[in-house]
A tleap script that builds the chain and sets N, CA, C and O, in Angstrom:
source leaprc.protein.ff14SB
mol = sequence {
  NMET ILE LYS ARG ASP LYS LYS ARG GLU SER
  ARG ILE ALA LYS GLU ARG VAL VAL TYR LEU
  VAL LYS ARG ALA GLU GLU TRP LYS ASN LYS
  ASP TYR GLU LEU ALA ARG ARG TYR VAL GLU
  LEU ALA LYS ARG ILE ALA MET ARG TYR ARG
  VAL ARG ILE PRO ARG GLU LEU LYS THR ILE
  TYR CYS LYS LYS CYS LEU TYR PRO TYR LYS
  GLU GLY LYS PHE ARG VAL ARG VAL ARG LYS
  ARG ARG VAL ILE ILE THR CYS LEU ASN CYS
  GLY PHE GLU ARG ARG ILE PRO ILE ARG GLN
  THR VAL ARG GLU ALA THR LYS ASN THR LYS
  SER ILE THR CSER
}
set mol.1.N position { 33.127 179.384 -1.693 }
set mol.1.CA position { 32.544 178.255 -0.992 }
set mol.1.C position { 32.553 178.680 0.618 }
set mol.1.O position { 33.468 179.286 1.176 }
set mol.2.N position { 31.411 178.254 1.186 }
set mol.2.CA position { 31.447 178.342 2.629 }
set mol.2.C position { 31.997 177.060 3.336 }
set mol.2.O position { 31.921 175.982 2.747 }
set mol.3.N position { 32.454 177.133 4.372 }
set mol.3.CA position { 33.409 176.176 5.199 }
set mol.3.C position { 32.300 175.578 6.116 }
set mol.3.O position { 31.591 176.319 6.797 }
set mol.4.N position { 32.186 174.437 6.121 }
set mol.4.CA position { 31.277 173.723 7.260 }
set mol.4.C position { 31.918 173.942 8.881 }
set mol.4.O position { 33.074 173.849 9.294 }
set mol.5.N position { 30.896 174.204 9.436 }
set mol.5.CA position { 31.232 174.314 10.956 }
set mol.5.C position { 30.897 173.148 11.411 }
set mol.5.O position { 29.700 173.095 11.695 }
set mol.6.N position { 31.590 172.006 11.628 }
set mol.6.CA position { 31.393 170.572 12.128 }
set mol.6.C position { 31.094 170.593 13.432 }
set mol.6.O position { 30.144 169.902 13.800 }
set mol.7.N position { 31.802 171.350 14.367 }
set mol.7.CA position { 31.399 171.146 15.776 }
set mol.7.C position { 29.667 171.517 15.956 }
set mol.7.O position { 28.946 170.748 16.591 }
set mol.8.N position { 29.145 172.736 15.338 }
set mol.8.CA position { 27.937 173.225 15.325 }
set mol.8.C position { 26.904 172.309 14.588 }
set mol.8.O position { 25.756 172.287 15.033 }
set mol.9.N position { 27.166 171.688 13.694 }
set mol.9.CA position { 26.577 170.518 13.100 }
set mol.9.C position { 26.226 169.376 14.102 }
set mol.9.O position { 25.085 169.100 14.473 }
set mol.10.N position { 27.644 168.608 14.576 }
set mol.10.CA position { 27.241 167.902 15.681 }
set mol.10.C position { 26.635 168.106 16.652 }
set mol.10.O position { 25.965 167.187 17.122 }
set mol.11.N position { 26.664 169.377 17.280 }
set mol.11.CA position { 25.850 169.537 18.646 }
set mol.11.C position { 24.213 169.774 18.210 }
set mol.11.O position { 23.239 169.597 18.942 }
set mol.12.N position { 24.218 170.229 16.793 }
set mol.12.CA position { 22.815 170.317 16.471 }
set mol.12.C position { 22.279 169.120 16.323 }
set mol.12.O position { 21.118 168.973 16.705 }
set mol.13.N position { 22.978 168.026 15.753 }
set mol.13.CA position { 22.635 166.617 15.509 }
set mol.13.C position { 22.171 166.015 16.742 }
set mol.13.O position { 21.098 165.413 16.794 }
set mol.14.N position { 23.078 166.183 17.911 }
set mol.14.CA position { 22.949 165.489 19.027 }
set mol.14.C position { 21.547 166.233 19.885 }
set mol.14.O position { 20.870 165.677 20.750 }
set mol.15.N position { 21.408 167.330 19.467 }
set mol.15.CA position { 20.082 167.975 20.289 }
set mol.15.C position { 19.122 167.019 19.396 }
set mol.15.O position { 18.347 166.270 19.990 }
set mol.16.N position { 19.150 167.029 18.364 }
set mol.16.CA position { 17.841 166.470 17.328 }
set mol.16.C position { 17.659 164.952 17.598 }
set mol.16.O position { 16.551 164.444 17.426 }
set mol.17.N position { 18.706 164.225 18.012 }
set mol.17.CA position { 18.840 163.072 18.477 }
set mol.17.C position { 18.084 162.734 19.803 }
set mol.17.O position { 17.288 161.801 19.917 }
set mol.18.N position { 18.374 163.462 20.623 }
set mol.18.CA position { 17.691 163.369 21.934 }
set mol.18.C position { 16.360 163.908 22.202 }
set mol.18.O position { 15.611 163.499 23.090 }
set mol.19.N position { 16.064 165.039 21.214 }
set mol.19.CA position { 14.503 165.336 21.089 }
set mol.19.C position { 13.858 164.312 20.603 }
set mol.19.O position { 12.997 163.794 21.315 }
set mol.20.N position { 14.113 163.797 19.317 }
set mol.20.CA position { 13.495 162.861 18.733 }
set mol.20.C position { 13.286 161.033 19.752 }
set mol.20.O position { 12.331 160.257 19.699 }
set mol.21.N position { 14.405 160.927 20.445 }
set mol.21.CA position { 13.934 159.834 20.888 }
set mol.21.C position { 13.090 160.021 21.951 }
set mol.21.O position { 12.092 159.302 21.990 }
set mol.22.N position { 13.293 160.959 22.967 }
set mol.22.CA position { 12.116 161.782 24.001 }
set mol.22.C position { 11.134 161.690 23.268 }
set mol.22.O position { 10.591 160.664 23.678 }
set mol.23.N position { 10.396 162.170 22.259 }
set mol.23.CA position { 9.276 162.122 21.471 }
set mol.23.C position { 8.819 160.647 21.237 }
set mol.23.O position { 7.711 160.170 21.484 }
set mol.24.N position { 9.841 160.070 20.741 }
set mol.24.CA position { 9.567 158.587 20.602 }
set mol.24.C position { 8.674 157.713 21.882 }
set mol.24.O position { 7.690 156.978 21.796 }
set mol.25.N position { 9.291 158.044 22.774 }
set mol.25.CA position { 9.005 157.829 24.065 }
set mol.25.C position { 7.387 158.254 24.567 }
set mol.25.O position { 6.481 157.575 25.049 }
set mol.26.N position { 7.496 159.685 24.215 }
set mol.26.CA position { 6.079 160.087 24.744 }
set mol.26.C position { 5.092 159.676 23.758 }
set mol.26.O position { 3.971 159.636 24.265 }
set mol.27.N position { 5.115 159.309 22.346 }
set mol.27.CA position { 4.201 158.448 21.344 }
set mol.27.C position { 3.852 157.080 21.702 }
set mol.27.O position { 2.713 156.630 21.582 }
set mol.28.N position { 4.741 156.498 22.095 }
set mol.28.CA position { 4.830 154.813 22.049 }
set mol.28.C position { 3.487 154.413 22.652 }
set mol.28.O position { 3.283 153.200 22.605 }
set mol.29.N position { 2.679 155.030 23.119 }
set mol.29.CA position { 1.422 154.476 23.813 }
set mol.29.C position { 0.281 154.850 22.890 }
set mol.29.O position { -0.794 154.251 22.919 }
set mol.30.N position { 0.623 156.169 21.814 }
set mol.30.CA position { -0.608 156.818 21.457 }
set mol.30.C position { -0.552 156.062 19.979 }
set mol.30.O position { -1.567 155.469 19.614 }
set mol.31.N position { 0.741 156.077 19.038 }
set mol.31.CA position { 1.109 155.705 17.911 }
set mol.31.C position { 2.169 155.062 17.677 }
set mol.31.O position { 3.089 155.702 17.167 }
set mol.32.N position { 2.368 153.679 17.957 }
set mol.32.CA position { 3.349 152.861 17.807 }
set mol.32.C position { 4.255 153.114 16.487 }
set mol.32.O position { 5.484 153.188 16.477 }
set mol.33.N position { 3.428 153.225 15.430 }
set mol.33.CA position { 4.397 153.397 14.055 }
set mol.33.C position { 5.444 154.617 14.385 }
set mol.33.O position { 6.675 154.609 14.369 }
set mol.34.N position { 4.645 155.523 14.648 }
set mol.34.CA position { 5.358 157.148 14.545 }
set mol.34.C position { 6.418 157.262 15.652 }
set mol.34.O position { 7.415 157.983 15.684 }
set mol.35.N position { 5.992 156.434 16.491 }
set mol.35.CA position { 7.396 156.333 17.621 }
set mol.35.C position { 8.484 155.787 17.068 }
set mol.35.O position { 9.611 156.275 17.157 }
set mol.36.N position { 8.147 154.572 16.369 }
set mol.36.CA position { 9.171 153.816 15.824 }
set mol.36.C position { 10.003 154.680 14.702 }
set mol.36.O position { 11.221 154.538 14.585 }
set mol.37.N position { 9.289 155.534 13.934 }
set mol.37.CA position { 9.623 156.287 12.648 }
set mol.37.C position { 10.702 157.213 13.592 }
set mol.37.O position { 11.831 157.403 13.141 }
set mol.38.N position { 10.387 157.684 14.686 }
set mol.38.CA position { 11.213 159.036 15.324 }
set mol.38.C position { 12.611 158.219 15.627 }
set mol.38.O position { 13.697 158.735 15.365 }
set mol.39.N position { 12.494 156.834 16.230 }
set mol.39.CA position { 13.833 156.159 16.373 }
set mol.39.C position { 14.399 156.022 15.306 }
set mol.39.O position { 15.610 156.239 15.269 }
set mol.40.N position { 13.810 155.684 14.306 }
set mol.40.CA position { 14.913 155.314 13.207 }
set mol.40.C position { 15.427 156.622 12.593 }
set mol.40.O position { 16.522 156.621 12.031 }
set mol.41.N position { 14.709 157.705 12.672 }
set mol.41.CA position { 15.178 159.150 12.294 }
set mol.41.C position { 16.318 159.523 12.894 }
set mol.41.O position { 17.271 159.935 12.234 }
set mol.42.N position { 16.349 159.398 14.494 }
set mol.42.CA position { 17.104 159.896 15.388 }
set mol.42.C position { 18.535 158.843 15.203 }
set mol.42.O position { 19.622 159.365 15.450 }
set mol.43.N position { 18.509 157.534 14.816 }
set mol.43.CA position { 19.701 156.763 14.562 }
set mol.43.C position { 20.132 156.868 13.225 }
set mol.43.O position { 21.253 156.451 12.936 }
set mol.44.N position { 19.387 157.376 12.354 }
set mol.44.CA position { 20.014 157.842 10.934 }
set mol.44.C position { 20.518 159.169 10.964 }
set mol.44.O position { 21.327 159.471 10.087 }
set mol.45.N position { 20.140 160.153 11.942 }
set mol.45.CA position { 21.238 161.276 12.233 }
set mol.45.C position { 22.000 161.114 12.727 }
set mol.45.O position { 22.994 161.733 12.346 }
set mol.46.N position { 22.148 160.293 13.796 }
set mol.46.CA position { 23.351 159.846 14.703 }
set mol.46.C position { 24.554 159.282 13.697 }
set mol.46.O position { 25.705 159.716 13.724 }
set mol.47.N position { 24.132 158.358 12.909 }
set mol.47.CA position { 25.003 157.801 12.110 }
set mol.47.C position { 25.653 158.758 11.008 }
set mol.47.O position { 26.839 158.708 10.680 }
set mol.48.N position { 24.564 159.766 10.407 }
set mol.48.CA position { 25.054 160.517 9.622 }
set mol.48.C position { 25.921 161.416 9.834 }
set mol.48.O position { 26.864 161.550 9.055 }
set mol.49.N position { 25.766 162.231 10.967 }
set mol.49.CA position { 26.672 163.257 11.825 }
set mol.49.C position { 27.810 162.468 12.795 }
set mol.49.O position { 28.691 163.162 13.303 }
set mol.50.N position { 27.788 161.138 13.026 }
set mol.50.CA position { 29.099 160.088 13.796 }
set mol.50.C position { 28.662 160.695 15.379 }
set mol.50.O position { 29.571 160.899 16.183 }
set mol.51.N position { 27.379 160.938 15.726 }
set mol.51.CA position { 27.057 161.533 17.315 }
set mol.51.C position { 26.784 160.171 17.822 }
set mol.51.O position { 26.294 159.356 17.040 }
set mol.52.N position { 27.081 159.787 19.201 }
set mol.52.CA position { 26.405 159.061 19.810 }
set mol.52.C position { 25.315 159.201 20.414 }
set mol.52.O position { 25.082 160.343 20.812 }
set mol.53.N position { 24.304 158.146 20.688 }
set mol.53.CA position { 22.981 158.385 21.314 }
set mol.53.C position { 23.564 158.151 22.871 }
set mol.53.O position { 24.458 157.324 23.047 }
set mol.54.N position { 22.988 158.953 24.036 }
set mol.54.CA position { 23.481 158.520 24.899 }
set mol.54.C position { 22.894 156.944 25.750 }
set mol.54.O position { 21.928 156.291 25.356 }
set mol.55.N position { 23.495 156.698 26.597 }
set mol.55.CA position { 23.713 155.374 27.077 }
set mol.55.C position { 21.677 154.946 27.496 }
set mol.55.O position { 20.983 153.988 27.156 }
set mol.56.N position { 21.328 156.312 28.423 }
set mol.56.CA position { 20.225 155.911 28.825 }
set mol.56.C position { 18.731 155.911 27.620 }
set mol.56.O position { 17.593 155.443 27.657 }
set mol.57.N position { 19.403 156.581 26.801 }
set mol.57.CA position { 18.326 156.851 25.757 }
set mol.57.C position { 18.274 155.837 24.852 }
set mol.57.O position { 17.247 155.650 24.200 }
set mol.58.N position { 19.565 154.929 24.682 }
set mol.58.CA position { 19.659 153.623 24.005 }
set mol.58.C position { 18.784 152.292 24.363 }
set mol.58.O position { 18.408 151.379 23.627 }
set mol.59.N position { 18.587 152.526 25.835 }
set mol.59.CA position { 18.076 151.425 26.520 }
set mol.59.C position { 16.604 151.546 26.439 }
set mol.59.O position { 15.878 150.767 27.058 }
set mol.60.N position { 16.145 152.484 25.706 }
set mol.60.CA position { 14.611 153.102 25.463 }
set mol.60.C position { 14.094 151.969 24.312 }
set mol.60.O position { 13.005 151.456 24.569 }
set mol.61.N position { 14.559 151.666 23.454 }
set mol.61.CA position { 14.304 151.238 22.149 }
set mol.61.C position { 14.963 149.854 21.810 }
set mol.61.O position { 16.012 149.570 22.388 }
set mol.62.N position { 14.566 149.214 21.157 }
set mol.62.CA position { 14.970 147.625 20.392 }
set mol.62.C position { 16.111 148.072 19.462 }
set mol.62.O position { 15.822 148.964 18.664 }
set mol.63.N position { 17.310 147.605 19.446 }
set mol.63.CA position { 18.349 147.707 18.775 }
set mol.63.C position { 18.165 147.404 16.924 }
set mol.63.O position { 18.558 147.998 15.920 }
set mol.64.N position { 17.312 146.095 17.197 }
set mol.64.CA position { 17.048 145.511 15.876 }
set mol.64.C position { 15.808 146.089 15.012 }
set mol.64.O position { 15.894 146.523 13.863 }
set mol.65.N position { 14.567 146.000 15.850 }
set mol.65.CA position { 13.737 146.519 15.039 }
set mol.65.C position { 13.059 148.091 15.234 }
set mol.65.O position { 12.079 148.599 14.690 }
set mol.66.N position { 13.895 148.559 16.120 }
set mol.66.CA position { 13.724 150.007 16.273 }
set mol.66.C position { 12.501 150.386 16.786 }
set mol.66.O position { 12.058 151.499 16.501 }
set mol.67.N position { 11.629 149.313 17.800 }
set mol.67.CA position { 10.219 149.845 18.592 }
set mol.67.C position { 10.641 150.312 19.631 }
set mol.67.O position { 11.677 149.815 20.072 }
set mol.68.N position { 10.167 151.124 20.180 }
set mol.68.CA position { 10.394 151.513 21.797 }
set mol.68.C position { 9.804 150.564 22.589 }
set mol.68.O position { 8.705 150.100 22.287 }
set mol.69.N position { 10.516 150.155 23.754 }
set mol.69.CA position { 9.757 149.191 24.624 }
set mol.69.C position { 8.612 149.515 25.066 }
set mol.69.O position { 8.599 150.656 25.528 }
set mol.70.N position { 7.612 148.955 25.113 }
set mol.70.CA position { 6.226 149.221 25.735 }
set mol.70.C position { 5.920 148.228 26.492 }
set mol.70.O position { 6.399 147.098 26.399 }
set mol.71.N position { 4.958 148.666 27.427 }
set mol.71.CA position { 4.414 147.680 28.344 }
set mol.71.C position { 3.804 146.436 28.001 }
set mol.71.O position { 2.635 146.583 27.644 }
set mol.72.N position { 4.267 145.114 27.991 }
set mol.72.CA position { 3.897 144.026 27.591 }
set mol.72.C position { 4.750 143.833 26.193 }
set mol.72.O position { 4.424 142.788 25.630 }
set mol.73.N position { 5.606 144.469 25.603 }
set mol.73.CA position { 6.260 144.231 24.530 }
set mol.73.C position { 7.576 143.855 24.728 }
set mol.73.O position { 8.239 143.562 23.733 }
set mol.74.N position { 8.181 143.798 26.053 }
set mol.74.CA position { 9.303 143.527 26.391 }
set mol.74.C position { 9.736 142.801 28.026 }
set mol.74.O position { 9.231 143.082 29.113 }
set mol.75.N position { 10.609 142.007 27.786 }
set mol.75.CA position { 10.854 141.016 29.036 }
set mol.75.C position { 12.103 141.713 29.669 }
set mol.75.O position { 12.871 142.321 28.924 }
set mol.76.N position { 12.342 141.648 31.047 }
set mol.76.CA position { 13.548 141.917 31.461 }
set mol.76.C position { 13.880 140.889 32.795 }
set mol.76.O position { 13.119 140.763 33.754 }
set mol.77.N position { 15.350 140.099 32.612 }
set mol.77.CA position { 15.813 139.367 33.280 }
set mol.77.C position { 17.294 139.909 33.879 }
set mol.77.O position { 18.130 140.634 33.340 }
set mol.78.N position { 17.288 139.332 35.082 }
set mol.78.CA position { 18.773 139.745 35.552 }
set mol.78.C position { 19.420 138.308 35.849 }
set mol.78.O position { 18.948 137.466 36.612 }
set mol.79.N position { 20.211 138.233 35.340 }
set mol.79.CA position { 21.572 136.939 35.148 }
set mol.79.C position { 22.778 137.131 35.105 }
set mol.79.O position { 23.340 137.692 34.164 }
set mol.80.N position { 23.432 136.621 36.281 }
set mol.80.CA position { 25.117 136.645 36.220 }
set mol.80.C position { 25.624 138.095 35.735 }
set mol.80.O position { 26.216 138.356 34.687 }
set mol.81.N position { 25.319 138.786 36.552 }
set mol.81.CA position { 25.738 140.353 36.453 }
set mol.81.C position { 25.308 141.120 34.956 }
set mol.81.O position { 25.840 142.078 34.394 }
set mol.82.N position { 24.450 140.517 34.670 }
set mol.82.CA position { 23.822 141.394 33.591 }
set mol.82.C position { 22.255 141.681 33.511 }
set mol.82.O position { 21.492 140.954 34.147 }
set mol.83.N position { 21.857 142.537 32.881 }
set mol.83.CA position { 20.680 142.586 32.532 }
set mol.83.C position { 20.084 142.234 31.266 }
set mol.83.O position { 20.500 142.849 30.285 }
set mol.84.N position { 19.256 141.428 31.113 }
set mol.84.CA position { 18.867 140.940 29.806 }
set mol.84.C position { 17.441 141.204 29.329 }
set mol.84.O position { 16.509 140.560 29.809 }
set mol.85.N position { 17.250 142.143 28.388 }
set mol.85.CA position { 16.004 142.909 27.765 }
set mol.85.C position { 15.794 142.407 26.456 }
set mol.85.O position { 16.423 142.780 25.466 }
set mol.86.N position { 14.659 141.328 26.476 }
set mol.86.CA position { 14.282 140.456 25.172 }
set mol.86.C position { 12.937 141.397 24.946 }
set mol.86.O position { 12.078 141.647 25.791 }
set mol.87.N position { 12.988 141.824 23.650 }
set mol.87.CA position { 12.021 142.425 22.561 }
set mol.87.C position { 11.285 141.512 22.179 }
set mol.87.O position { 11.695 140.558 21.519 }
set mol.88.N position { 9.604 141.746 22.687 }
set mol.88.CA position { 8.760 140.231 21.892 }
set mol.88.C position { 8.279 140.820 20.727 }
set mol.88.O position { 7.230 140.348 20.290 }
set mol.89.N position { 8.822 141.788 20.087 }
set mol.89.CA position { 8.482 142.006 18.686 }
set mol.89.C position { 9.253 140.945 17.713 }
set mol.89.O position { 8.684 140.094 17.030 }
set mol.90.N position { 10.687 141.167 17.786 }
set mol.90.CA position { 11.616 140.231 16.854 }
set mol.90.C position { 12.603 139.264 17.765 }
set mol.90.O position { 13.507 138.524 17.377 }
set mol.91.N position { 12.239 139.459 18.795 }
set mol.91.CA position { 13.152 138.181 19.972 }
set mol.91.C position { 14.497 138.420 20.235 }
set mol.91.O position { 15.321 137.632 20.698 }
set mol.92.N position { 14.693 139.971 19.783 }
set mol.92.CA position { 16.537 140.123 20.047 }
set mol.92.C position { 16.710 140.597 21.634 }
set mol.92.O position { 16.203 141.536 22.249 }
set mol.93.N position { 17.448 139.769 21.955 }
set mol.93.CA position { 18.176 140.071 23.066 }
set mol.93.C position { 19.291 141.106 23.514 }
set mol.93.O position { 20.301 140.901 22.841 }
set mol.94.N position { 19.432 141.949 24.243 }
set mol.94.CA position { 20.025 143.172 24.334 }
set mol.94.C position { 20.961 142.595 26.068 }
set mol.94.O position { 20.329 142.602 27.124 }
set mol.95.N position { 21.669 142.388 26.040 }
set mol.95.CA position { 22.653 142.273 27.471 }
set mol.95.C position { 23.553 143.285 27.730 }
set mol.95.O position { 24.606 143.487 27.125 }
set mol.96.N position { 23.042 143.988 28.765 }
set mol.96.CA position { 23.437 145.201 29.592 }
set mol.96.C position { 24.364 144.680 30.905 }
set mol.96.O position { 23.814 143.982 31.757 }
set mol.97.N position { 25.520 144.974 31.013 }
set mol.97.CA position { 26.186 144.596 32.014 }
set mol.97.C position { 26.056 145.502 33.508 }
set mol.97.O position { 25.807 146.702 33.619 }
set mol.98.N position { 26.260 144.711 34.363 }
set mol.98.CA position { 25.716 145.605 35.581 }
set mol.98.C position { 27.333 145.863 36.345 }
set mol.98.O position { 28.121 145.025 36.784 }
set mol.99.N position { 27.421 147.159 36.296 }
set mol.99.CA position { 28.911 147.350 36.686 }
set mol.99.C position { 28.869 147.742 38.047 }
set mol.99.O position { 28.074 148.505 38.597 }
set mol.100.N position { 30.030 146.990 38.614 }
set mol.100.CA position { 30.279 147.268 40.394 }
set mol.100.C position { 30.722 148.300 40.547 }
set mol.100.O position { 31.610 148.756 39.827 }
set mol.101.N position { 30.126 148.997 41.670 }
set mol.101.CA position { 30.654 150.256 42.113 }
set mol.101.C position { 32.227 150.241 42.928 }
set mol.101.O position { 32.604 149.183 43.432 }
set mol.102.N position { 32.799 151.062 42.983 }
set mol.102.CA position { 34.166 151.243 43.447 }
set mol.102.C position { 34.273 150.624 44.724 }
set mol.102.O position { 35.291 149.969 44.945 }
set mol.103.N position { 33.178 150.745 45.821 }
set mol.103.CA position { 33.272 149.794 47.158 }
set mol.103.C position { 33.003 148.537 46.770 }
set mol.103.O position { 33.862 147.713 47.084 }
set mol.104.N position { 32.211 148.204 46.272 }
set mol.104.CA position { 32.225 146.654 46.022 }
set mol.104.C position { 33.443 146.003 45.366 }
set mol.104.O position { 33.823 144.866 45.646 }
set mol.105.N position { 34.000 146.768 44.515 }
set mol.105.CA position { 35.380 146.229 43.817 }
set mol.105.C position { 36.457 146.153 44.727 }
set mol.105.O position { 37.313 145.289 44.542 }
set mol.106.N position { 36.551 147.027 45.800 }
set mol.106.CA position { 37.682 147.234 46.714 }
set mol.106.C position { 37.570 145.819 47.562 }
set mol.106.O position { 38.481 145.006 47.717 }
set mol.107.N position { 36.258 145.737 48.055 }
set mol.107.CA position { 35.748 145.014 48.819 }
set mol.107.C position { 36.196 143.322 48.365 }
set mol.107.O position { 36.841 142.505 49.021 }
set mol.108.N position { 35.672 143.211 47.207 }
set mol.108.CA position { 36.004 141.656 46.635 }
set mol.108.C position { 37.605 141.486 46.554 }
set mol.108.O position { 38.167 140.398 46.674 }
set mol.109.N position { 38.253 142.701 46.337 }
set mol.109.CA position { 39.902 142.397 46.345 }
set mol.109.C position { 40.460 142.072 47.370 }
set mol.109.O position { 41.342 141.219 47.475 }
set mol.110.N position { 39.864 142.903 48.439 }
set mol.110.CA position { 40.420 142.901 49.779 }
set mol.110.C position { 40.146 141.279 50.203 }
set mol.110.O position { 40.972 140.627 50.841 }
set mol.111.N position { 39.037 140.823 49.808 }
set mol.111.CA position { 38.830 139.433 50.493 }
set mol.111.C position { 39.541 138.259 49.740 }
set mol.111.O position { 39.758 137.163 50.257 }
set mol.112.N position { 39.826 138.554 48.665 }
set mol.112.CA position { 40.646 137.519 47.636 }
set mol.112.C position { 42.035 137.672 48.471 }
set mol.112.O position { 42.520 136.624 48.896 }
set mol.113.N position { 42.691 138.850 48.730 }
set mol.113.CA position { 44.346 139.037 48.849 }
set mol.113.C position { 44.244 138.399 50.567 }
set mol.113.O position { 45.327 138.111 51.077 }
set mol.114.N position { 43.148 138.220 51.300 }
set mol.114.CA position { 43.328 138.161 52.908 }
set mol.114.C position { 43.196 136.551 53.186 }
set mol.114.O position { 43.284 136.113 54.333 }
savepdb mol mol.pdb
quit
């Protein structure tokens, strides 16, 4: 019996996930259903091989209905140190925290201690 090379499998899976999400981004204006299918396949591969989808690619599609965000199909609001992206297909709200930079964090601690 041949032993599985899990590192190689996960590397290939990660490449495939990135490729599929980028293809979904390209196809979202041409064929919306096909773009959704690409995202669905990418998510399934990521779960099967326990590979993380990169953060910048996660914000391209809705977490609930898996449709890529298309112009006119989502709303973006900024409130209380977070970005709220609302999917207008299913109504799901994704909340993304806005991180402070190191410079801002040190400035805030200095003003509190002074």
